[in-house]
N, C-alpha and C positions, 0 to 999 in steps of 0.2 A: 479551575482559567482557564480561558483561551488566550490563544498567543497569536501573532500574526506572524505567518511564515511566506516568504518569498522567494518562491523560484522562479527563476530566467532562462527559456528558453524560448531559443531564434533567434538570443538578444531582448524576449521582451518580459520581462518586469510580467508575474503575478505570485498578487499578496490570498491568501489562506488566513483563516480562524478559524484554529482547533486548538481543541482539547491538546493536554499535554502528553497523554499515551498515544493518539493522530499526530503528532509530532515527527515523535521516536521512530513511531514501525514508516511515519516516510521518508524519515530520512535516511531510513532503509537502503532504499529505491530510488530515492533523490535526490541529490547533491544537493543541498541551498548557499552553499558559494563555489559558485560557480556557474556558466551558464554550460545550456543541455542543449542537444538537438534532440530535431524530434524521434529520430532513431534508437539515439535513449531511453528517450521516452515513452516508446512506445518497448523497447525491452523489459522497461520497469516496471512497464503495464503485466507483460505476457509470465511477470517472476513470480507479484501478483498474484497473480488468475489463477497457475500449475499451482503460487501454496495456498489458494481457497483452495479447492480442485481436491487438493491431496488430504486437509485438514477434512475437508464438506465428507469425500470418502473413507477413511477414517473413523469418523459422529456417527455416519450411517451402517457403517461397518459394524460399531460395540453398539447402535443401535436394534439391531437386527439379534443380536445375542442376547442380548435384555428380553427374559417369557412375555407371556403374550398376557392380563391381568381378565 
């Protein structure tokens, strides 16, 4: 099921359609109940990028432990 989520960035509204899981993930980094500025948006992007990079490194480390067939 898709949900509409509206973010307010620099006093402009941006509405996107996302599924429930993505809405929950996005809401961790971007508040939907207040206006944020570009600095906060960039901080959210950096936080998410860092989390993704850590996940990717962990996955690669696990993958390297699996023997080649």
